N, C-alpha and C positions, 0 to 999 in steps of 0.2 A: 431436545433438556430447550428449559427454564435457563435466558441467560442470564445468570444478576445481574442490574443497571445500579450504579451508583446513582443515587433518586437525583443530585445535587446536578448531574451531566446530563441525567436523561433528555432527547429530545424530545419527548411525548410530552415534557412538561413548557415547555414553551409554546409561546404562544405566537411570535414567529419565530423564525428560522435565518439570519442572516453569519457573512463573513467570521465573525467575531462571538459567535455562539458557541461554548465552551463545552468539549466533549471528553474533558479530563483536562487534572492540575497541568496548564502554562501549553493546552495543546487545544488550536481552535479551528472550527473549520476551513477559516484560511491555510493553515499547515499544508491543508490536502487541494489550494487551489494550481499548482502547478509550479514549475519553475520560474524564475526570473524571466523575463521573456517571452513568455508563454503562457502569463497568468491566463483565469478562470474568472469573469467575472463573475460574483454567486450571487448579483443579485437578478443579474439577467437569466440566470437559469430558469427555463421552464418547466423541468423536470419539478415531480414533489422534492420539496428541499428537505419536509422531516422524513424522508423516507429516503436521499442522500445522507442527514445525519445522522440516521439509526445505522445506514451500514457502515459511514464515516465512524461511527462512536469504537468499533472493532479496531477498526487500524487503529483510532488514539492507547487501544488497551496496547496493541499490539508494539507501539514506541513507546511505553513507557515501560514498559518489562525489558525492553533495550538500556532505556536511561538509566533506570533501576539496577540494573547486572552493570555489576562492576568490573566485569570483563572488557566492554566495550568503553570504560569511562577515555581512553585516549582517542574514540570515534563520533562524528559525528552521523548522527543520522535524517538524511535528508528525503525528502520528498523530489523523484525526479520528474516521475508525472502523475500528476494527479484527477482530480477531478475534469471530465473531456468535456467541451460545449461545439459539437458538430458543426463546421459550415453549412450555409444556407444549401441545400438541394444535397447534403451529403449523407447517406446510406451507412454509420458505422457498422463496425464485425468484430468479431472477436475481442480482444482484451477493449478498445476502444469502445465498445459497444459497453462492455464493464464499466467502464471509467466514466461513462457519464452518469449513471447514479453512484459512483462513489463505493460499486463493487470491488475494482481493481484497481492497485494503487502499485508504481513502479520505484522503488525505494533504491536510495545509493550509499554507500558506506562512507565514509572520507575519514583518511586518516590528517594526523598531525603536519603533514607534507603539503595538506591540501588538495589531494588525491585521492582517487577509488583504492581502497584498498583489499584488492582480490579475493587474498587467504581469509582475511577475516571477514568478507562478503559470505565466503563460504560458512563459516564460524557461525554467522548470522539464520544463515536460511536453518542450519543443522537444530541451532537453539530454537527457530521456529518451530520445525518439524517436530522437533520435542517438546514443548512445554506451551505453544500454541494452537486454541482451533480456529479453521480455517477450512475453507473448502480448495483453494488450492493453491500449492507453490512452487514457484515455477527459478531456478537456480539460470540465469541468463546473459551467457559468454559473449559478448562479441567484437568485432574488429570496422563495425559500420562507419568510425568515427572517421571524417575525412584525412584524420595524422595519422590513420592507422593502428593508433592507440587500443589494446589489449583493453576491454570495459565489462566488470562486473552489476549487474543489476539482480534486485531477488523481487520480482512479481507477488505479492501477496492478493486471493482472491477470495471473498466474502460472500458466504452464502446472502439472498435478500433476505432481511430482517423486517418481521411483521412487528406490527403494534405491540403485542404481549412479549416482548423478545424470544417465542417458543424457535429453536430454531437447530437445525441438524447439519455438520458440518463433514464433510468427506474424506479432509484429509487426507489431499492426490497430492504428487512431488513427481518435481520431473526435473531432467537440466537440458538446455538448450544452448545448443552453440550457433552463433550467424543465422539462427531463426530454423534451423535442420535440431531437432530433438534426438538426444545421447544416451538418455536415459529413463526411463519412467520406475515409478515406485520407488524409487533411490534416489541421491544424488550425488555427485561426481564433483570432483572440486578438476576443473583444468586449467592446466598449467600453460602460459605463451610457449 
């Protein structure tokens, strides 16, 4: 299918791509460069930045869908893990490999109290599953934080976007708890 791209934000029409390149109203490439303390310097990335921006365009649309949905008015959607630049001699695999070119982004939904809202994160995953195009959506629960706090993230994986935005989407979903698959082809809400 040909994905319709707003020409104002189409990365193909940019002579250069940098962290301030706009992908949607109020959303630039910088939004996807990681979390504070682990930011990736976009200008140091050697992978094709136009390719990264095309892939991130789809993520910007996912973010806009949340911003425009009144069900999430009292929450902030943040990028917990964005574009990944591997260390020298590192050969990333799995999600980190997909994060290199902006295909995979890890999101957290933050409530008014400044903490991850686990229940609403499940709602976010269901909303994206029902209304968004993607390759894979992973609802990821874990207790890996040193404090032992129960955490929820939504990993969104997009296909590689070519110059014409002729894209096919797999729409796979799964739920993971502490790195172990809990369900495939459905989302499970895991409570503490």
